[in-house]
C-alpha positions in Angstrom: 0.0 0.0 0.0 1.8 3.2 -1.2 2.4 5.8 1.6 1.7 9.3 0.3 2.6 12.7 1.8 0.6 15.7 0.7 2.0 19.0 2.0 -0.2 22.0 2.2 -3.2 19.6 2.2 -5.4 21.9 4.2 -5.1 24.6 1.5 -7.2 25.0 -1.6 -5.6 22.8 -4.2 -3.9 20.5 -1.7 -7.2 19.7 0.0 -8.9 18.9 -3.3 -6.0 16.6 -4.2 -6.2 14.9 -0.8 -9.9 14.1 -1.5 -9.1 13.1 -5.1 -6.2 10.8 -4.0 -8.3 8.9 -1.4 -11.2 8.6 -3.8 -9.3 7.5 -6.9 -6.5 5.5 -5.3 -8.0 3.0 -2.9 -4.7 1.5 -2.1 -3.0 4.8 -1.0 -2.4 5.7 2.6 -2.4 9.5 2.8 -0.7 11.8 5.3 -1.4 15.6 5.1 1.2 17.9 6.5 0.0 21.5 6.9 1.2 24.4 9.1 -2.4 25.8 9.2 -1.3 29.3 8.5 -4.1 31.8 7.6 -5.0 30.1 4.3 -4.9 26.5 5.7 -8.4 25.5 6.8 -9.0 22.4 8.8 -12.7 22.5 7.6 -11.4 21.6 4.1 -10.4 18.1 5.5 -13.1 17.6 8.1 -15.0 15.0 6.2 -11.8 12.8 6.0 -11.6 12.4 9.8 -12.1 8.8 10.7 -10.9 7.5 7.3 -8.4 4.7 8.2 -6.2 5.6 5.2 -5.9 9.3 6.2 -3.7 11.0 8.8 -3.2 14.7 9.5 0.1 16.2 10.9 0.3 19.8 11.8 3.8 21.1 10.9 6.0 23.3 8.8 7.7 21.9 5.6 10.7 24.2 6.5 11.2 22.2 9.7 13.1 19.0 9.1 11.8 17.7 12.4 8.1 18.3 11.4 8.8 16.6 8.0 10.3 13.6 9.7 7.3 13.3 12.0 5.0 13.3 8.9 7.0 10.5 7.2 7.3 8.2 10.2 6.8 4.7 9.0 8.1 5.5 5.5 7.0 7.4 2.4 6.7 6.5 -1.2 5.3 9.6 -2.9 5.5 13.2 -1.9 3.3 15.9 -3.4 4.4 19.4 -2.5 1.4 21.8 -2.6 2.7 23.8 0.4 3.5 27.4 -0.5 2.9 31.0 0.3 1.0 31.9 -2.8 -0.5 35.4 -2.8 1.4 37.8 -5.0 0.2 40.9 -3.1 1.5 39.6 0.2 4.8 38.6 -1.3 5.4 42.2 -2.4 4.8 43.5 1.1 6.6 40.7 3.0 8.8 38.5 0.8 10.7 36.7 3.6 8.0 34.1 4.4 7.8 33.2 0.7 11.6 32.6 0.6 11.5 30.5 3.7 8.5 28.3 2.8 8.6 28.1 -1.0 12.4 27.7 -1.3 13.8 26.4 1.9 10.7 24.3 2.6 11.1 22.6 -0.8 14.7 22.0 0.0 13.8 20.3 3.3 11.3 18.1 1.5 13.8 17.2 -1.2 16.4 16.2 1.3 14.0 14.0 3.1 12.9 12.4 -0.2 16.5 11.8 -1.2 17.4 10.3 2.2 14.3 8.0 2.2 14.5 7.0 -1.5 11.0 8.1 -2.4 9.6 6.8 -5.7 7.9 10.0 -6.8 8.3 13.7 -5.8 5.8 16.1 -7.4 6.6 19.8 -7.2 3.5 22.0 -7.8 4.8 25.1 -9.7 2.9 27.8 -11.5 2.6 29.5 -14.9 3.7 32.7 -13.2 7.3 31.6 -13.3 7.4 32.5 -17.1 6.5 36.1 -16.4 4.2 38.1 -18.6 3.5 36.7 -22.0 2.4 39.5 -24.5 1.9 37.1 -27.4 1.7 33.4 -27.9 1.9 30.8 -25.2 4.6 29.6 -22.8 6.3 26.3 -23.6 8.0 24.2 -20.8 11.4 25.0 -22.5 10.9 28.8 -22.3 13.1 30.9 -20.1 11.7 31.6 -16.6 11.3 35.4 -16.0 9.4 35.8 -12.7 8.6 39.4 -11.8 7.6 39.3 -8.1 8.8 37.6 -5.0 6.1 35.0 -5.1 6.8 33.8 -8.7 10.6 34.1 -8.1 10.3 31.8 -5.1 8.3 29.3 -7.0 10.8 29.4 -9.9 13.6 28.8 -7.5 11.8 25.8 -6.0 10.9 24.5 -9.5 14.5 24.5 -10.6 15.7 23.2 -7.2 13.4 20.2 -7.6 14.8 19.6 -11.1 18.4 19.8 -9.8 17.6 16.9 -7.4 16.6 14.8 -10.5 19.7 15.8 -12.5 22.2 15.5 -9.6 20.8 12.7 -7.4 18.4 10.9 -9.7 15.4 11.7 -7.6 12.2 10.9 -9.6 10.9 14.5 -9.8 7.8 15.6 -11.7 7.0 19.3 -12.0 3.6 20.8 -12.9 3.2 24.4 -13.9 -0.5 25.2 -13.7 -2.5 28.3 -14.7 -4.9 30.1 -12.2 -6.9 27.5 -10.3 -10.5 28.3 -9.2 -13.3 26.4 -7.5 -14.8 25.8 -4.0 -12.8 26.3 -0.8 -10.4 28.8 -2.2 -9.3 31.4 0.4 -11.1 34.7 -0.3 -8.1 36.9 -1.0 -7.8 35.5 -4.6 -9.8 37.3 -7.2 -12.7 35.0 -7.8 -13.6 34.1 -4.2 -12.9 37.7 -3.1 -15.2 39.2 -5.7 -17.9 36.6 -5.2 -18.0 37.0 -1.4 -17.8 40.8 -1.6 -20.7 40.8 -4.1 -22.7 38.6 -1.9 -22.3 41.1 0.9 -22.8 44.2 -1.4 -19.3 45.3 -0.9 -17.0 46.9 -3.5 -15.1 44.6 -5.9 -11.5 46.1 -6.0 -10.3 45.7 -9.6 -6.6 46.4 -10.3 -5.6 49.0 -12.9 -7.8 49.0 -16.0 -9.0 45.4 -15.5 -7.5 44.2 -18.8 -5.0 41.7 -17.3 -5.5 38.3 -18.7 -5.3 34.9 -16.9 -6.0 31.4 -18.0 -8.5 29.6 -15.6 -8.3 26.0 -14.6 -10.9 24.3 -12.5 -9.2 22.7 -9.5 -10.5 19.1 -10.2 -9.1 19.2 -13.7 -5.7 20.1 -12.1 -6.0 17.1 -9.8 -6.7 14.8 -12.7 -3.8 16.2 -14.7 -1.4 15.5 -11.9 -2.3 11.8 -12.1 -1.9 11.7 -15.9 1.5 13.3 -15.5 2.5 10.6 -13.0 1.0 7.7 -14.9 2.2 8.5 -18.4 4.8 11.2 -18.1 8.6 10.9 -17.4 10.6 11.9 -14.3 12.6 15.1 -14.7 10.0 16.6 -17.0 7.9 19.8 -16.6 4.3 19.8 -17.7 2.2 22.9 -18.3 -1.4 22.4 -17.1 -3.9 25.0 -18.3 -7.6 25.4 -18.7 -7.6 27.0 -22.1 -9.8 29.7 -20.7 -8.2 33.1 -21.1 -10.3 35.9 -19.6 -9.7 39.5 -18.8 -10.2 40.3 -15.1 -12.9 42.8 -16.1 -14.9 40.1 -17.8 -14.7 37.9 -14.7 -15.8 40.8 -12.5 -18.8 41.7 -14.7 -19.9 38.0 -15.0 -19.9 37.6 -11.2 -21.9 40.8 -10.7 -24.4 39.8 -13.4 -24.8 36.2 -12.1 -25.6 37.4 -8.6 -27.9 40.2 -9.8 -25.6 42.9 -8.4 -25.1 46.4 -9.8 -22.0 47.2 -11.8 -21.6 50.2 -9.5 -20.0 47.7 -7.0 -17.0 47.5 -9.3 -14.2 49.7 -7.9 -11.0 50.4 -9.8 -8.0 50.6 -7.5 -4.4 51.4 -8.0 -2.6 48.6 -9.8 0.0 46.5 -7.9 3.7 47.0 -8.8 5.0 44.8 -11.6 1.5 43.4 -12.4 2.0 40.8 -15.2 -0.3 41.6 -18.1 -1.0 38.1 -19.4 -0.3 34.5 -18.7 -0.9 31.8 -21.3 0.3 28.2 -21.5 1.0 25.8 -24.4 -0.3 22.5 -22.9 0.3 20.3 -26.0 2.9 18.3 -24.0 0.5 17.0 -21.4 -2.2 16.8 -24.1 -0.1 14.2 -25.9 -0.4 12.1 -22.7 -4.2 12.1 -23.2 -5.2 14.9 -20.7 -7.6 17.7 -21.5 -9.6 19.9 -19.1 -13.2 18.7 -18.7 -14.8 21.6 -17.0 -16.0 24.4 -19.2 -15.2 27.7 -17.7 -18.7 29.1 -17.6 -20.0 26.0 -15.9 -17.1 25.9 -13.4 -17.6 29.5 -12.5 -21.3 29.1 -12.0 -20.7 26.1 -9.7 -18.0 28.1 -7.8 -20.4 31.1 -7.3 -23.1 28.7 -6.2 -20.8 27.1 -3.7 -19.9 30.4 -2.0 -23.5 31.5 -2.0 -24.5 28.3 -0.2 -21.5 28.1 2.2 -21.4 31.4 4.0 -20.5 29.6 7.2 -17.2 28.6 5.6 -16.0 32.0 4.5 -17.7 34.6 6.7 -15.6 33.8 9.8 -12.4 34.1 7.6 -13.2 37.6 6.5 -12.6 39.1 10.0 -9.6 40.0 12.2 -6.3 39.9 10.4 -7.9 39.3 7.0 -10.0 42.5 7.3 -7.1 44.5 8.6 -4.9 43.4 5.7 -7.8 44.0 3.2 -8.4 47.6 4.3 -4.8 48.4 4.4 -4.0 46.9 1.0 -7.0 48.1 -1.0 -7.7 51.3 0.9 -11.4 51.0 0.6 
């Protein structure tokens, strides 16, 4: 029975993959390691309690001691979802991103090397390529990160590859586009705008709203990771995108219209420094392995909006205290 460690498993993508892993791999024993910082939510895993194939360990990937506790009894596969992920926070306080995203990845890689793990999956991001004015980024393109978050992810991405090249560690690297779906912490644009609209609060849109992102439904990402492992090759990078490029203004207007809210809730705010204009991925490499996104963007966004509308008890307690203080300071509204 394979022993699996999922780091950052109480966060958005990590918790979805923990559910996916236990549902689709009945022979896996899953341990989730999560520090439970502001974006790690135990409620995301509550329904797994009591599952004999599931264990939760609270700890920091940057602590070798915590990682060792999580892999007691052995480990076969490591999935590293743990990261500080919010670009805005990285601009104001980059130190935590360097520690978690880079040093934390190093600590995991060292544990993986010492214990001879069979698979190490590093979850990277399309943001490592930097802004893409035209065309789409290929896995072989230069990495040009433009903010501390994307720079820390690029460093971890290449550090993971170095353990394959130098030590022969079986490393797989995914670079996914913007994920969306239920249970995403409401500082990211879609859950922020949906929850603000539900409360008739302004939707703070950066700059002119013309920045473009490609949107990937979170369950499609989970399935792509499995395809990468089953049919891909160690040492390779795989772009994973939804093929749904949308301007931020389009997303904002759709959310308002879907919820029957007035466009007057849209509030343009000062753009953030170094805001990348466009991300876009060429996903033909993983497409040749037989993967394609299944969730149409409009349907996925409708389901996401409906989830937040029906689960106020999940997000309303989050939007208090430190969250509210940070929000007011950052957006000045």
